[in-house]
N, C-alpha and C positions, 0 to 999 in steps of 0.2 A: 250582688246577691242580697235577697231580702231575708232577714233573720227574724224569726218569731221570738220576741222577748218574753211575753206572758200569754198564757192561755188558761185563765182561771175562770172556769165556767161552773155555775151552780145549776145542775140538771133540773132540780125542782123549780128553780126560778124561771127556767125556760118554758115551764108548763103553765106559768101564770097567765091569766087573761091579759092580752096585750094592751087593753085599755088602761090597765093599772101600771103600765111600764112606760119609761121614757129612755131614750138612747142619746148619749152624747158622743160626738166624733171629733177628733182633732187630726187635721191633715197638715203636713208640711212636705217639703221636697224630699225629706229623709225619713219621716216618721208617720205612722198611722196608729191611733189608739182609739178604742171603742169601749165605753162603759155602759152598763145596764143598771137602771135605777128603778127600784120598786116604790111607787108613790104611796102605797098603802102603809108599808112598814117604815118608810122613809130611810131606806138603806140601799147601798150599792151591792149588787149580788153577783155580777159577772164582769170580767174585764179581759180585753185582748189588746196586745200591742206588737208592732213590728218596727224594724229599723233597717235602713240601708245606707252604706257609706257613700254610695254614688246617688245622685239625684235620679229618681226613677218613679215619676208620678204614674206612668202607664201601668207598671206592675203593681204599685201600691193600690191603685184604684181597682184592679182585678182582685187583689186580696180582700179589699173592702167588700166587694160584691159577694165573695164566698165566705165571709165571716159568719160564724155560728150565730152571733147576736143579730146581725143584719138579716139573716134568713127568717127571723121572727116576723118581719114586716111590721114592726111597732109603729103605730100612727104618729107618735111624737118623737121627732128626731131633730136634734140641734147640732149643727156642724160649725166648727170653728176652724177657719183657714189661717194657718200660721205661715203665710207667705211673705216674702220681703218686698214684693211689689205692691206698695200702698202709699197713700198720702192723705194727710188730714187737712181739711179746708174749713175755715171759719164759716159758721152757718150764714152769717150776713153776706158773705161773698159768694156763697155756693149757688151755682146755676145747674140744675140737673142735666140739661142738654150738653153741658160742657164737661161732664164727668170723665169721658175718655181723654179729652185734652189735658185735664189736670194730671191724670196719671201718666200720659205720654211725655209731658214736659218735665216730670220729676224723676222717673225711673225708667230704666231700659228693660224691655220685655224679654223674658226667656222662654215664654210659652204662649200659645194661642188660648183664647178664652173670651168670656163675656165680662165686660166691665160692670161692676155693681157698686152700690154705696149704702152705708148704714149711718144713721144718725147716732151721735154720742151726746145725749142730753146733758151729761155731767159737765161737759166743757163747751157746750153750744157749738159743736163742730160736726162735720161728716167725714167718714172714712171712705175713700175711693180705693177699690182694689179689683183684681181680676179673678174670676172663677175659672180655673183651668178647664179646657174642654174635656180632658180625660175624666174629670170628676163629674161635670154636668151630664155627660153621656151616660155614666153609670147610674146617676140618680134617677134617670128616666125609667129605669127598670123597677123602681119601688112604687108601691101604691101610695105611700105617704109623700106629701110635699114637705121636705125638710126646711127648717129655718137655717139660713146660712148667714154667718157674720164673720168679720175679720177678728182675729185674736186681739188686736190692739184695742178695739173699741170695748170689748168685754173687759179687758184688763184695766183700762183707764176707769171705766165705770165702777169696778169693784174697789179700786184704790180710793176713788172719791167718796164711795159709800162707807167703806169699812176701816180706812186708815186716816188717822188725824194728821192733816197737813197744814196746821196753823202756822208752822214754820216750814221753810223750804225743806222738802223731803225727797231724797233719791230712793227709788224702789227698783230693784233688779230681779228679774225672773230668769232662771237658768233652764235651758233645754240641753240636749246633747250637743256639745261643742258650739253653743250659741247662747246669747242672752239678750233680753230686752231691758233697756234702761230708761227710766222715766224721771223727770224732775217735776214735782207738783208743789203748788203753794196755794193755800186757801181754796182747795178743790179746783184749781185752774192748772191746765197743762202748760208748762214752760218749755219743755223739750222732750222728745221721744226719739230714741235711736235703737237700732238693732245691729248686733255684731256677731260674726262667726269667728271662732278661734280654735286652734289645734293644741296650743300649749298654754300653760298658766302665764307665761311671760307675755304672750299675745293678749290674753284677757286683761292683764294688768295695764298693758300699754293703752288699750282702748278705754278702759275704765278711767285711768288717770287723765287721759286726753279729754274725755267727756267732762270731767270735773274742772280741769284747767280752763277749757273753753268757756265754761259758765261761771268762772271765778268763784268756785266753791272750795272752801278750805277743808282739807282732809282731816284736820283736827277737830272741827266743829260741826261739819255737815251731819244732818240726821240721815242715816243710811240704813235701809231695810233690804234684806235678801229674802227671796221667796223661790219656790220651784225646786229644781233638782240640785240642791246644795245641802250637804249634811254638816252637822255641827263640828265634827272632828275631821273633816275632809281636808285634803291639800288645798282645795279651792277656797274653803273658809279660812284656813290658816294664812293663805296669801292675802286675802281680803283684810283680815285683822292686822296684818303687818303694816298696811298702808292707810287704813281707815280706822279712826279711833272709836266712833260711836256706831257700832254695827249691831243690829238686832234682826232676828228672824221672825217670819210671820207665815201662817198658813190659814187660808180662808175656810177650808172644809174640816169640820170637827171629826175627830177619830171615831166617834160613836156611830157615824153614818156608814160604817162598813161591816159586812157580815164576816164571820170567822174565815170564810173561804178566801177573802181578799187581804188577809193579814200580810202576805208577802209582797203585795203590790206597792211600788214606790209612790206613796201618796203625795209627797211633796212635789215631785216632778210633774205629776198630772193634776195638780190642784185646780188649775183653770178648767181642765176637762170635766172634773167633777162638778165644779160650780156651774158650768154650762148646762148641766142636767137638772139642777135643782132650783135655779133662779126663777123667780116669778115673772 
């Protein structure tokens, strides 16, 4: 069953000329979120999100089609795919015609779709991933041709641009029961992994295993948490119990939201918002 988490719509914003608006969309196997950004006032005005415990891309894409925001047919749409089927290839080794083979050799496919790839200039690499056919079929019904990228490329680019990684730095982004974990040093990607978890114990196991495999000391490593984690949550308390130097970071300033969106979990959807405003 798909649960609608947020339906925060500014009716006046929906009357704005679509040329002044941009839309950001985040898709995963379990979640869909859509944000509307007014480029004139430089604020987010409307937001919708859904969640399903079972993987259900078919129903999520139907929800996407019927979204109040998507019905506007805004010409500028940026879609971020938060799918686990992806691989990063160094630019100097990448051959476009081999993109499908790169993906097939490294991950097992759970769904049909078109293999695509994005360049990640910050680390001189390309991200190969699959656009599920459920999503691509629905996109054909819109006038605008959206920009589609994989979440990991956007995330790495933002880290390289906005976080100081002069020393080895671990950055973790939390979703619902999942997290992305990255080790960066001098704007270079050392390691990128993604994990799903049901309990805090599972989260800690994957986290400490990641650090151990990279010989990172929990007492000294520079550790940054982002996304869906709150300062006084059980997740944060568990992290602080095992990691000494923990700091939190949010890319999108709080002033970029209208009063209508005050209840929206801005930390969790930080990357979604960044995808709408980035140049």
